DRENRORO-457592 format. One record per residue (C-alpha): x, y, z; residue number from 1. Coordinates in steps of 0.001 Angstrom, whole numbers. Layout:
<recs>
@c1:X | c2:Y | c3:Z | k:NUM
...
</recs>
This chain:
<recs>
@c1:121 | c2:109 | c3:-295 | k:1
@c1:1444 | c2:3345 | c3:-650 | k:2
@c1:74 | c2:6247 | c3:851 | k:3
@c1:965 | c2:9604 | c3:-1417 | k:4
@c1:-474 | c2:12507 | c3:153 | k:5
@c1:-482 | c2:16277 | c3:-794 | k:6
@c1:-1183 | c2:19264 | c3:918 | k:7
@c1:-2766 | c2:21625 | c3:-2039 | k:8
@c1:-2653 | c2:25465 | c3:-1909 | k:9
@c1:-4374 | c2:27226 | c3:-5229 | k:10
@c1:-2598 | c2:29709 | c3:-7196 | k:11
@c1:-4803 | c2:31802 | c3:-9581 | k:12
@c1:-3064 | c2:30688 | c3:-12637 | k:13
@c1:60 | c2:28127 | c3:-13228 | k:14
@c1:223 | c2:25933 | c3:-16312 | k:15
@c1:1139 | c2:22753 | c3:-16906 | k:16
@c1:4075 | c2:23982 | c3:-19001 | k:17
@c1:4980 | c2:26900 | c3:-15835 | k:18
@c1:4836 | c2:24112 | c3:-13266 | k:19
@c1:6846 | c2:21850 | c3:-15730 | k:20
@c1:9625 | c2:24303 | c3:-15560 | k:21
@c1:9700 | c2:24196 | c3:-11405 | k:22
@c1:10898 | c2:22254 | c3:-8983 | k:23
@c1:8268 | c2:20170 | c3:-6829 | k:24
@c1:10346 | c2:21229 | c3:-3874 | k:25
@c1:10763 | c2:24516 | c3:-4931 | k:26
@c1:8778 | c2:27183 | c3:-2608 | k:27
@c1:10174 | c2:30239 | c3:-3672 | k:28
@c1:7179 | c2:32450 | c3:-5650 | k:29
@c1:4382 | c2:34543 | c3:-4760 | k:30
@c1:2221 | c2:33816 | c3:-2079 | k:31
@c1:-1052 | c2:35724 | c3:-3302 | k:32
@c1:-3420 | c2:33106 | c3:-4429 | k:33
@c1:-599 | c2:29924 | c3:-4080 | k:34
@c1:-616 | c2:26990 | c3:-2316 | k:35
@c1:1551 | c2:23767 | c3:-1382 | k:36
@c1:1487 | c2:20195 | c3:-2322 | k:37
@c1:3000 | c2:17504 | c3:214 | k:38
@c1:3522 | c2:13829 | c3:-1064 | k:39
@c1:3983 | c2:11045 | c3:935 | k:40
@c1:4346 | c2:7267 | c3:919 | k:41
@c1:3250 | c2:4233 | c3:2909 | k:42
@c1:2975 | c2:804 | c3:2101 | k:43
@c1:71 | c2:-1747 | c3:2499 | k:44
@c1:432 | c2:-6043 | c3:3134 | k:45
@c1:2690 | c2:-8078 | c3:1918 | k:46
@c1:4531 | c2:-11257 | c3:2427 | k:47
@c1:7532 | c2:-9108 | c3:3834 | k:48
@c1:8768 | c2:-12616 | c3:5530 | k:49
@c1:10088 | c2:-13551 | c3:1496 | k:50
@c1:10882 | c2:-10025 | c3:175 | k:51
@c1:13211 | c2:-7421 | c3:1700 | k:52
@c1:12493 | c2:-4768 | c3:-1371 | k:53
@c1:9472 | c2:-3613 | c3:-3173 | k:54
@c1:10294 | c2:-932 | c3:-5410 | k:55
@c1:8896 | c2:1692 | c3:-7308 | k:56
@c1:10579 | c2:4867 | c3:-9103 | k:57
@c1:8464 | c2:8183 | c3:-9809 | k:58
@c1:9263 | c2:10822 | c3:-12361 | k:59
@c1:6461 | c2:13287 | c3:-11931 | k:60
@c1:2883 | c2:13761 | c3:-11104 | k:61
@c1:139 | c2:15307 | c3:-13310 | k:62
@c1:-2835 | c2:16950 | c3:-11611 | k:63
@c1:-6181 | c2:17128 | c3:-14246 | k:64
@c1:-9023 | c2:19368 | c3:-13277 | k:65
@c1:-12313 | c2:19055 | c3:-13923 | k:66
@c1:-13806 | c2:19643 | c3:-17602 | k:67
@c1:-15588 | c2:22955 | c3:-17216 | k:68
@c1:-12525 | c2:24176 | c3:-15054 | k:69
@c1:-10152 | c2:23057 | c3:-17707 | k:70
@c1:-12580 | c2:24809 | c3:-20389 | k:71
@c1:-12787 | c2:28024 | c3:-18161 | k:72
@c1:-8358 | c2:28407 | c3:-18560 | k:73
@c1:-8649 | c2:27188 | c3:-22326 | k:74
@c1:-11450 | c2:30378 | c3:-23067 | k:75
@c1:-8945 | c2:32570 | c3:-20952 | k:76
@c1:-5486 | c2:31598 | c3:-22699 | k:77
@c1:-7360 | c2:31996 | c3:-25984 | k:78
@c1:-6852 | c2:28354 | c3:-26553 | k:79
@c1:-8777 | c2:25790 | c3:-28614 | k:80
@c1:-8617 | c2:22133 | c3:-27878 | k:81
@c1:-5750 | c2:21997 | c3:-25532 | k:82
@c1:-7248 | c2:19974 | c3:-23055 | k:83
@c1:-4187 | c2:19463 | c3:-21367 | k:84
@c1:-3360 | c2:23153 | c3:-21258 | k:85
@c1:-4638 | c2:23801 | c3:-17517 | k:86
@c1:-3220 | c2:20590 | c3:-16165 | k:87
@c1:-273 | c2:20537 | c3:-13639 | k:88
@c1:2813 | c2:19102 | c3:-13974 | k:89
@c1:4706 | c2:18459 | c3:-11139 | k:90
@c1:8667 | c2:17076 | c3:-12050 | k:91
@c1:10353 | c2:15748 | c3:-9613 | k:92
@c1:13976 | c2:17309 | c3:-9258 | k:93
@c1:14955 | c2:13340 | c3:-10037 | k:94
@c1:13093 | c2:10040 | c3:-10229 | k:95
@c1:13145 | c2:8872 | c3:-6096 | k:96
@c1:13104 | c2:4846 | c3:-5830 | k:97
@c1:10833 | c2:3958 | c3:-2604 | k:98
@c1:11266 | c2:509 | c3:-800 | k:99
@c1:7479 | c2:23 | c3:199 | k:100
@c1:8784 | c2:-2515 | c3:2352 | k:101
@c1:9451 | c2:-23 | c3:4930 | k:102
@c1:6551 | c2:2075 | c3:4747 | k:103
@c1:4691 | c2:-369 | c3:6834 | k:104
@c1:1673 | c2:489 | c3:9052 | k:105
@c1:1152 | c2:4052 | c3:8981 | k:106
@c1:3808 | c2:4897 | c3:8174 | k:107
@c1:4670 | c2:7870 | c3:5251 | k:108
@c1:7246 | c2:9558 | c3:3538 | k:109
@c1:7072 | c2:12885 | c3:2167 | k:110
@c1:7908 | c2:13256 | c3:-1910 | k:111
@c1:7144 | c2:16378 | c3:-3082 | k:112
@c1:5665 | c2:19927 | c3:-1766 | k:113
@c1:4769 | c2:21889 | c3:-4492 | k:114
@c1:2062 | c2:25034 | c3:-5438 | k:115
@c1:-951 | c2:24389 | c3:-7587 | k:116
@c1:-3679 | c2:26366 | c3:-9618 | k:117
@c1:-7317 | c2:27368 | c3:-7922 | k:118
@c1:-9772 | c2:24969 | c3:-8968 | k:119
@c1:-11744 | c2:21749 | c3:-9146 | k:120
@c1:-9745 | c2:18770 | c3:-9846 | k:121
@c1:-11103 | c2:15304 | c3:-10327 | k:122
@c1:-7564 | c2:13154 | c3:-11471 | k:123
@c1:-3722 | c2:12273 | c3:-10509 | k:124
@c1:-1501 | c2:10897 | c3:-12143 | k:125
@c1:1175 | c2:8786 | c3:-11211 | k:126
@c1:4380 | c2:8215 | c3:-13426 | k:127
@c1:6273 | c2:4856 | c3:-12385 | k:128
@c1:8804 | c2:4330 | c3:-14525 | k:129
@c1:9963 | c2:1125 | c3:-12551 | k:130
@c1:9068 | c2:-1560 | c3:-10319 | k:131
@c1:10452 | c2:-4525 | c3:-8818 | k:132
@c1:11136 | c2:-7115 | c3:-6503 | k:133
@c1:14257 | c2:-8543 | c3:-4207 | k:134
@c1:13690 | c2:-11653 | c3:-2309 | k:135
@c1:15436 | c2:-11979 | c3:1292 | k:136
@c1:18051 | c2:-14284 | c3:-656 | k:137
@c1:19324 | c2:-11144 | c3:-3096 | k:138
@c1:16930 | c2:-12652 | c3:-5824 | k:139
@c1:15542 | c2:-9735 | c3:-7686 | k:140
@c1:13052 | c2:-9112 | c3:-10454 | k:141
@c1:12405 | c2:-6087 | c3:-12820 | k:142
@c1:8964 | c2:-5971 | c3:-14060 | k:143
@c1:7379 | c2:-4782 | c3:-16942 | k:144
@c1:5370 | c2:-1404 | c3:-15743 | k:145
@c1:1814 | c2:-2081 | c3:-18004 | k:146
@c1:1689 | c2:-689 | c3:-21475 | k:147
@c1:-308 | c2:2834 | c3:-21572 | k:148
@c1:1816 | c2:3787 | c3:-18321 | k:149
@c1:3720 | c2:6565 | c3:-20373 | k:150
@c1:710 | c2:8991 | c3:-19182 | k:151
@c1:594 | c2:8089 | c3:-15566 | k:152
@c1:-1291 | c2:5524 | c3:-13186 | k:153
@c1:-4887 | c2:7017 | c3:-13745 | k:154
@c1:-6270 | c2:8020 | c3:-10104 | k:155
@c1:-9839 | c2:9252 | c3:-10155 | k:156
@c1:-11115 | c2:11337 | c3:-7785 | k:157
@c1:-14760 | c2:11447 | c3:-7133 | k:158
@c1:-16300 | c2:13382 | c3:-6436 | k:159
@c1:-13845 | c2:15949 | c3:-7589 | k:160
@c1:-12150 | c2:18335 | c3:-4616 | k:161
@c1:-11283 | c2:22053 | c3:-5284 | k:162
@c1:-8566 | c2:23766 | c3:-4262 | k:163
@c1:-9491 | c2:27706 | c3:-3033 | k:164
@c1:-6890 | c2:30578 | c3:-3647 | k:165
@c1:-4880 | c2:30811 | c3:-451 | k:166
@c1:-6512 | c2:27005 | c3:635 | k:167
@c1:-4655 | c2:24470 | c3:2097 | k:168
@c1:-5766 | c2:20358 | c3:1345 | k:169
@c1:-4384 | c2:17280 | c3:1586 | k:170
@c1:-4622 | c2:14311 | c3:-575 | k:171
@c1:-3620 | c2:11273 | c3:463 | k:172
@c1:-3047 | c2:8260 | c3:-2342 | k:173
@c1:-2673 | c2:4664 | c3:-1104 | k:174
@c1:-826 | c2:2273 | c3:-3625 | k:175
@c1:-1711 | c2:-1402 | c3:-2515 | k:176
@c1:947 | c2:-3330 | c3:-2788 | k:177
@c1:-712 | c2:-6643 | c3:-2240 | k:178
@c1:-2484 | c2:-6572 | c3:-5285 | k:179
@c1:-374 | c2:-4263 | c3:-7246 | k:180
@c1:3007 | c2:-7075 | c3:-6626 | k:181
@c1:1218 | c2:-10116 | c3:-8035 | k:182
@c1:3701 | c2:-13274 | c3:-7356 | k:183
@c1:3274 | c2:-15837 | c3:-9843 | k:184
@c1:3658 | c2:-19629 | c3:-8226 | k:185
@c1:2858 | c2:-19892 | c3:-4447 | k:186
@c1:5415 | c2:-19128 | c3:-1525 | k:187
@c1:6953 | c2:-22493 | c3:-2303 | k:188
@c1:7935 | c2:-21754 | c3:-5575 | k:189
@c1:7747 | c2:-18209 | c3:-6808 | k:190
@c1:8041 | c2:-18557 | c3:-10437 | k:191
@c1:7965 | c2:-14387 | c3:-10467 | k:192
@c1:5971 | c2:-11466 | c3:-9889 | k:193
@c1:3707 | c2:-9191 | c3:-12328 | k:194
@c1:3295 | c2:-5389 | c3:-11383 | k:195
@c1:-166 | c2:-4443 | c3:-12007 | k:196
@c1:-526 | c2:-985 | c3:-9736 | k:197
@c1:-3464 | c2:-40 | c3:-8091 | k:198
@c1:-3713 | c2:3366 | c3:-6345 | k:199
@c1:-6784 | c2:4900 | c3:-4219 | k:200
@c1:-7125 | c2:8820 | c3:-3186 | k:201
@c1:-8389 | c2:10373 | c3:-98 | k:202
@c1:-8980 | c2:14086 | c3:-144 | k:203
@c1:-8664 | c2:15956 | c3:2311 | k:204
@c1:-7577 | c2:13781 | c3:5039 | k:205
@c1:-6905 | c2:15487 | c3:7931 | k:206
@c1:-10975 | c2:16384 | c3:8137 | k:207
@c1:-12553 | c2:13827 | c3:6301 | k:208
@c1:-10088 | c2:10574 | c3:7513 | k:209
@c1:-9670 | c2:8216 | c3:10062 | k:210
@c1:-7188 | c2:5660 | c3:11425 | k:211
@c1:-7852 | c2:2010 | c3:12601 | k:212
@c1:-5232 | c2:452 | c3:14422 | k:213
@c1:-4975 | c2:-2278 | c3:17133 | k:214
@c1:-2463 | c2:-5213 | c3:17677 | k:215
@c1:-2889 | c2:-8890 | c3:16759 | k:216
@c1:-1758 | c2:-11479 | c3:19761 | k:217
@c1:-2409 | c2:-14713 | c3:20551 | k:218
@c1:-4037 | c2:-15952 | c3:24061 | k:219
@c1:-793 | c2:-15931 | c3:25944 | k:220
@c1:-458 | c2:-12005 | c3:24648 | k:221
@c1:2413 | c2:-13151 | c3:21982 | k:222
@c1:2495 | c2:-10910 | c3:19030 | k:223
@c1:1122 | c2:-12759 | c3:16255 | k:224
@c1:3353 | c2:-11412 | c3:12777 | k:225
@c1:2522 | c2:-11394 | c3:9585 | k:226
@c1:-1180 | c2:-11534 | c3:10464 | k:227
@c1:-3412 | c2:-10347 | c3:7032 | k:228
@c1:-5978 | c2:-8006 | c3:7527 | k:229
@c1:-8445 | c2:-6652 | c3:5176 | k:230
@c1:-10626 | c2:-3172 | c3:5294 | k:231
@c1:-13957 | c2:-3935 | c3:3327 | k:232
@c1:-17133 | c2:-1305 | c3:2174 | k:233
@c1:-20033 | c2:-4024 | c3:900 | k:234
@c1:-18231 | c2:-6706 | c3:-1478 | k:235
@c1:-15326 | c2:-3941 | c3:-2387 | k:236
@c1:-11662 | c2:-4427 | c3:-556 | k:237
@c1:-10361 | c2:-1019 | c3:575 | k:238
@c1:-6902 | c2:-2109 | c3:1704 | k:239
@c1:-5521 | c2:-4034 | c3:3630 | k:240
@c1:-2722 | c2:-4392 | c3:6805 | k:241
@c1:-100 | c2:-6912 | c3:7539 | k:242
@c1:805 | c2:-7401 | c3:11374 | k:243
@c1:4508 | c2:-6716 | c3:12034 | k:244
@c1:7057 | c2:-8376 | c3:14458 | k:245
@c1:5091 | c2:-6288 | c3:17711 | k:246
@c1:1995 | c2:-7778 | c3:16176 | k:247
@c1:623 | c2:-4200 | c3:15548 | k:248
@c1:-1220 | c2:-3007 | c3:12592 | k:249
@c1:-2669 | c2:207 | c3:11136 | k:250
@c1:-4961 | c2:1528 | c3:8436 | k:251
@c1:-4363 | c2:5061 | c3:8025 | k:252
@c1:-6412 | c2:7455 | c3:5430 | k:253
@c1:-9350 | c2:5319 | c3:5784 | k:254
@c1:-12586 | c2:7890 | c3:5020 | k:255
@c1:-15310 | c2:8267 | c3:7780 | k:256
@c1:-17958 | c2:5757 | c3:7281 | k:257
@c1:-18845 | c2:1784 | c3:8236 | k:258
@c1:-16771 | c2:-775 | c3:7336 | k:259
@c1:-16126 | c2:-4719 | c3:7956 | k:260
@c1:-12839 | c2:-5855 | c3:9221 | k:261
@c1:-11363 | c2:-9522 | c3:8419 | k:262
@c1:-8523 | c2:-11134 | c3:10000 | k:263
@c1:-6785 | c2:-14117 | c3:8092 | k:264
@c1:-4096 | c2:-14985 | c3:9571 | k:265
@c1:-1813 | c2:-19077 | c3:8393 | k:266
@c1:-3514 | c2:-19024 | c3:5393 | k:267
@c1:-7414 | c2:-19082 | c3:6428 | k:268
@c1:-6513 | c2:-21052 | c3:9686 | k:269
@c1:-8467 | c2:-18138 | c3:11834 | k:270
@c1:-10373 | c2:-16207 | c3:10508 | k:271
@c1:-12444 | c2:-13373 | c3:12623 | k:272
@c1:-14488 | c2:-10697 | c3:11013 | k:273
@c1:-15712 | c2:-7361 | c3:13075 | k:274
@c1:-17930 | c2:-4434 | c3:12185 | k:275
@c1:-15688 | c2:-991 | c3:12993 | k:276
@c1:-17230 | c2:2469 | c3:12820 | k:277
@c1:-14381 | c2:5100 | c3:11637 | k:278
@c1:-14983 | c2:9055 | c3:12413 | k:279
@c1:-12916 | c2:11873 | c3:10938 | k:280
@c1:-9659 | c2:13073 | c3:12635 | k:281
@c1:-10292 | c2:9950 | c3:15477 | k:282
@c1:-8295 | c2:6768 | c3:15656 | k:283
@c1:-10337 | c2:3608 | c3:15820 | k:284
@c1:-8920 | c2:593 | c3:17817 | k:285
@c1:-9377 | c2:-3054 | c3:17277 | k:286
@c1:-7381 | c2:-5578 | c3:19174 | k:287
@c1:-7748 | c2:-9150 | c3:17959 | k:288
@c1:-6434 | c2:-11974 | c3:19851 | k:289
@c1:-5978 | c2:-15744 | c3:17907 | k:290
@c1:-6818 | c2:-18724 | c3:20500 | k:291
@c1:-4207 | c2:-21226 | c3:20664 | k:292
@c1:-5441 | c2:-25176 | c3:19655 | k:293
@c1:-3531 | c2:-28008 | c3:19671 | k:294
@c1:-2950 | c2:-29243 | c3:16039 | k:295
@c1:-4580 | c2:-32924 | c3:15142 | k:296
@c1:-3343 | c2:-34672 | c3:12602 | k:297
@c1:-4463 | c2:-33874 | c3:9146 | k:298
@c1:-5926 | c2:-36732 | c3:6869 | k:299
@c1:-4411 | c2:-36583 | c3:3489 | k:300
@c1:-6377 | c2:-33736 | c3:1461 | k:301
@c1:-8299 | c2:-34681 | c3:-2243 | k:302
@c1:-7442 | c2:-32107 | c3:-4617 | k:303
@c1:-8903 | c2:-31259 | c3:-7922 | k:304
@c1:-7790 | c2:-28720 | c3:-11494 | k:305
@c1:-8866 | c2:-25645 | c3:-12497 | k:306
@c1:-8190 | c2:-25428 | c3:-16510 | k:307
@c1:-9713 | c2:-23399 | c3:-19317 | k:308
@c1:-9013 | c2:-21076 | c3:-22348 | k:309
@c1:-8663 | c2:-17179 | c3:-22651 | k:310
@c1:-9855 | c2:-15698 | c3:-26373 | k:311
@c1:-11371 | c2:-12351 | c3:-27232 | k:312
@c1:-14339 | c2:-11184 | c3:-28999 | k:313
@c1:-13109 | c2:-12673 | c3:-31920 | k:314
@c1:-12014 | c2:-15984 | c3:-30535 | k:315
@c1:-8590 | c2:-15306 | c3:-31324 | k:316
@c1:-6359 | c2:-17122 | c3:-28255 | k:317
@c1:-4727 | c2:-14908 | c3:-25798 | k:318
@c1:-1320 | c2:-15263 | c3:-24300 | k:319
@c1:319 | c2:-14893 | c3:-21185 | k:320
@c1:-3481 | c2:-13880 | c3:-19397 | k:321
@c1:-2470 | c2:-13716 | c3:-15831 | k:322
@c1:-4955 | c2:-16533 | c3:-13960 | k:323
@c1:-5512 | c2:-15443 | c3:-10052 | k:324
@c1:-7520 | c2:-17997 | c3:-7614 | k:325
@c1:-8712 | c2:-15768 | c3:-5155 | k:326
@c1:-10528 | c2:-16836 | c3:-1129 | k:327
@c1:-11595 | c2:-14103 | c3:786 | k:328
@c1:-9797 | c2:-11602 | c3:-1203 | k:329
@c1:-6560 | c2:-13393 | c3:-822 | k:330
@c1:-4734 | c2:-14544 | c3:-3757 | k:331
@c1:-4018 | c2:-17979 | c3:-3225 | k:332
@c1:-1853 | c2:-18816 | c3:-6614 | k:333
@c1:-1497 | c2:-17724 | c3:-10087 | k:334
@c1:-280 | c2:-18817 | c3:-13871 | k:335
@c1:56 | c2:-17390 | c3:-17232 | k:336
@c1:-1800 | c2:-18793 | c3:-20483 | k:337
@c1:520 | c2:-20326 | c3:-22800 | k:338
@c1:1053 | c2:-19433 | c3:-26564 | k:339
@c1:-2544 | c2:-21898 | c3:-27553 | k:340
@c1:-4108 | c2:-19423 | c3:-24914 | k:341
@c1:-4697 | c2:-22768 | c3:-21989 | k:342
@c1:-3894 | c2:-22502 | c3:-18474 | k:343
@c1:-3997 | c2:-25066 | c3:-15666 | k:344
@c1:-4048 | c2:-24796 | c3:-11930 | k:345
@c1:-3322 | c2:-28332 | c3:-10410 | k:346
@c1:-3356 | c2:-29030 | c3:-6944 | k:347
@c1:-6438 | c2:-27544 | c3:-5600 | k:348
@c1:-8138 | c2:-28360 | c3:-2451 | k:349
@c1:-12163 | c2:-28724 | c3:-2980 | k:350
@c1:-14035 | c2:-26117 | c3:-2503 | k:351
@c1:-15546 | c2:-22556 | c3:-3970 | k:352
@c1:-13123 | c2:-19765 | c3:-5023 | k:353
@c1:-12855 | c2:-16550 | c3:-7214 | k:354
@c1:-10663 | c2:-17060 | c3:-10739 | k:355
@c1:-9708 | c2:-14106 | c3:-11778 | k:356
@c1:-8705 | c2:-13150 | c3:-15293 | k:357
@c1:-6537 | c2:-10243 | c3:-16260 | k:358
@c1:-4473 | c2:-9686 | c3:-19713 | k:359
@c1:-3258 | c2:-6622 | c3:-21002 | k:360
@c1:-5608 | c2:-4261 | c3:-22526 | k:361
@c1:-8356 | c2:-6423 | c3:-22229 | k:362
@c1:-11423 | c2:-6052 | c3:-19335 | k:363
@c1:-10817 | c2:-8305 | c3:-16509 | k:364
@c1:-12947 | c2:-10713 | c3:-15313 | k:365
@c1:-14331 | c2:-12952 | c3:-12296 | k:366
@c1:-16208 | c2:-15988 | c3:-12155 | k:367
@c1:-16817 | c2:-18168 | c3:-9098 | k:368
@c1:-15757 | c2:-21834 | c3:-9786 | k:369
@c1:-16037 | c2:-24786 | c3:-7064 | k:370
@c1:-13559 | c2:-27608 | c3:-7276 | k:371
@c1:-14430 | c2:-31107 | c3:-6660 | k:372
@c1:-11599 | c2:-33559 | c3:-5225 | k:373
@c1:-10026 | c2:-35582 | c3:-7858 | k:374
@c1:-11695 | c2:-33894 | c3:-10693 | k:375
@c1:-10996 | c2:-30964 | c3:-13157 | k:376
@c1:-13035 | c2:-28016 | c3:-13233 | k:377
@c1:-13130 | c2:-25895 | c3:-16908 | k:378
@c1:-13720 | c2:-22283 | c3:-16953 | k:379
@c1:-12958 | c2:-20635 | c3:-20033 | k:380
@c1:-12853 | c2:-16863 | c3:-20745 | k:381
@c1:-13486 | c2:-14287 | c3:-23804 | k:382
@c1:-11760 | c2:-11005 | c3:-22729 | k:383
@c1:-13519 | c2:-7985 | c3:-23837 | k:384
@c1:-10944 | c2:-5116 | c3:-25833 | k:385
@c1:-9955 | c2:-1736 | c3:-23150 | k:386
@c1:-10538 | c2:458 | c3:-26210 | k:387
@c1:-14529 | c2:-477 | c3:-25975 | k:388
@c1:-14877 | c2:819 | c3:-22527 | k:389
@c1:-11955 | c2:3811 | c3:-23088 | k:390
@c1:-14650 | c2:4996 | c3:-26134 | k:391
@c1:-17696 | c2:4720 | c3:-23539 | k:392
@c1:-15550 | c2:7059 | c3:-21261 | k:393
@c1:-14551 | c2:9891 | c3:-23599 | k:394
@c1:-18160 | c2:9866 | c3:-25093 | k:395
@c1:-19437 | c2:10259 | c3:-21489 | k:396
@c1:-16910 | c2:13214 | c3:-20821 | k:397
@c1:-17876 | c2:14611 | c3:-24465 | k:398
</recs>
């Protein structure tokens, strides 16, 4: 989880071209109508016991105004069709690499502090130029940043937030490491990682958001490390956390409201769900105690298999599609389709799961599957190109 926070103060006339010439840390200049942006980073859950570094390198940030404000700015500048003329480009002094493993449980790091124009902002883009994983044994994986990243990761803000002249605002961005770095294979046989960045935004953190924190211990009050905690609103996973060596966990930048907090320890061996309420500017504490139970000798588990074919709407096979097996929002294992579009997940315990299919340039799909012992479950996917969805979004914006 990466938190990327910004304190915004408005200036009355600053274009993308102007801001690109300024250093992100330069606070000099006229005070009238100007403000400041402070960017921070923190991390969310990840199997830290195996990973020493989960790195992302960022070189610029861009703020996009709402369509009405952007059109007004173009008219004032006498421009036509310059849809990017009112955007604010924040060029960092130099590309900065952040190890998200070091930013756990509410820890943040300032990225930049800048002035921005007054107005209404609907989107922020974060330009990631590199990503990688380093395991504890020194094994390193240089990961491909998804295509289309040249324009920056699109982080929607809904509703758009207002920056007024002379005011100060803060925006917190949560880069969810657990969902952004997808492990191929399993912990006993790591075949690599796939970088699929997931980011959320919280506006006016100090006045609209709160914090959830607590500890995970056993019945003898010993801290429990690497327990997974998930925060859900309805069926949507908002973010997640991983308890540290002291058993401590924390969620920061959580909008006020009611949530379900789910604890999952040792791959589902112990699961507990509780309702929690978050108030703006307040800390909600929730402590978990995992009862110690004597281990019983387990019977030999009967396993099944999931397989299938991935094609597009024209029935052409899709290579390298990512197939993820999910249980209670926890990714158990992954695989990829071959040149023939086929995939297989062997040795899966009998039960119900969610199967997620993702491919670069296509809209992802989910499917509920039930695995039978000593049987093969077939689940095919037909993915729709993203171009169709993007065209629909452009029509709505126009």
